[in-house]
C-alpha positions as CSV (number, residue, x, y, z in Angstrom):
1,X,132.8,-67.0,-83.5
2,X,129.3,-66.6,-82.0
3,X,127.8,-68.9,-79.4
4,X,127.7,-71.9,-81.8
5,X,131.2,-71.3,-82.9
6,X,132.5,-71.2,-79.4
7,X,130.6,-74.3,-78.5
8,X,132.1,-76.1,-81.5
9,X,135.6,-75.0,-80.6
10,X,135.1,-76.1,-77.0
11,X,133.9,-79.5,-78.0
12,X,136.8,-79.9,-80.4
13,X,139.4,-79.0,-77.9
14,X,137.9,-81.2,-75.2
15,X,137.7,-84.0,-77.7
16,X,141.4,-83.7,-78.4
17,X,142.2,-83.6,-74.7
18,X,140.1,-86.8,-74.2
19,X,141.9,-88.4,-77.1
20,X,145.3,-87.5,-75.5
21,X,144.2,-88.6,-72.0
22,X,143.0,-92.0,-73.3
23,X,146.2,-92.6,-75.4
24,X,148.4,-91.7,-72.4
25,X,146.3,-94.0,-70.2
26,X,146.9,-96.8,-72.7
27,X,150.7,-96.2,-72.3
28,X,150.3,-96.6,-68.5
29,X,150.3,-92.9,-67.5
30,X,147.7,-91.7,-65.0
31,X,145.9,-88.3,-64.9
32,X,145.8,-86.5,-61.6
33,X,142.1,-85.8,-62.2
34,X,139.6,-87.6,-64.2
35,X,137.8,-84.2,-64.7
36,X,139.3,-81.8,-67.2
37,X,138.5,-79.6,-70.1
38,X,141.6,-78.6,-72.1
39,X,144.4,-79.2,-69.6
40,X,145.8,-82.5,-68.3
41,X,148.1,-83.0,-65.3
42,X,149.9,-86.3,-65.8
43,X,151.8,-88.4,-63.2
44,X,155.1,-89.1,-64.9
45,X,158.1,-90.5,-63.0
46,X,160.1,-90.0,-66.2
47,X,159.5,-86.3,-66.3
48,X,163.1,-85.4,-67.2
49,X,163.1,-87.7,-70.3
50,X,159.7,-86.3,-71.4
51,X,161.1,-82.8,-71.0
52,X,164.2,-83.5,-73.0
53,X,162.2,-85.1,-75.8
54,X,159.7,-82.3,-75.9
55,X,162.3,-79.6,-75.9
56,X,164.1,-81.3,-78.8
57,X,160.9,-80.9,-80.8
58,X,160.3,-77.3,-79.5
59,X,157.2,-78.4,-77.6
60,X,156.6,-76.4,-74.4
61,X,155.0,-78.4,-71.6
62,X,154.5,-77.5,-67.9
63,X,156.7,-79.2,-65.4
64,X,155.4,-79.2,-61.8
65,X,157.4,-80.0,-58.7
66,X,157.4,-83.7,-58.2
67,X,156.5,-86.2,-60.9
68,X,153.9,-84.2,-62.8
69,X,153.7,-82.8,-66.3
70,X,151.0,-80.5,-67.5
71,X,149.6,-80.2,-71.1
72,X,147.2,-77.5,-72.2
73,X,145.5,-77.7,-75.5
74,X,143.8,-74.9,-77.4
75,X,141.8,-74.1,-80.5
76,X,145.1,-74.2,-82.5
77,X,145.9,-77.8,-81.4
78,X,145.6,-80.4,-84.1
79,X,145.3,-84.2,-84.1
80,X,148.8,-84.3,-85.4
81,X,149.9,-82.3,-82.3
82,X,148.2,-84.9,-80.1
83,X,149.9,-87.7,-82.0
84,X,153.3,-86.0,-81.5
85,X,152.7,-85.7,-77.8
86,X,151.7,-89.3,-77.5
87,X,154.9,-90.2,-79.3
88,X,157.0,-88.3,-76.9
89,X,155.4,-90.0,-73.9
90,X,155.7,-93.4,-75.6
91,X,159.4,-92.9,-76.3
92,X,160.1,-91.7,-72.8
């Protein structure tokens, strides 16, 4: 990838994470931290519903003790993936 390629990948992944955080915020979800790069930790009192919907779509999220859900994005994440995640949280 080289330095410029890595920078481009990092900016793209962070951009998708920001897009996801903003969309979830518009749905009323709160992030545990306003500082992130590629991983979000979301406060979600409806964690079990989110988990059921995600599993039905073969999407693996992280479920913390308490009302928290984690989502990690990577260089393979697409805008369509983000839209699908937003849909899950919207339906939950």
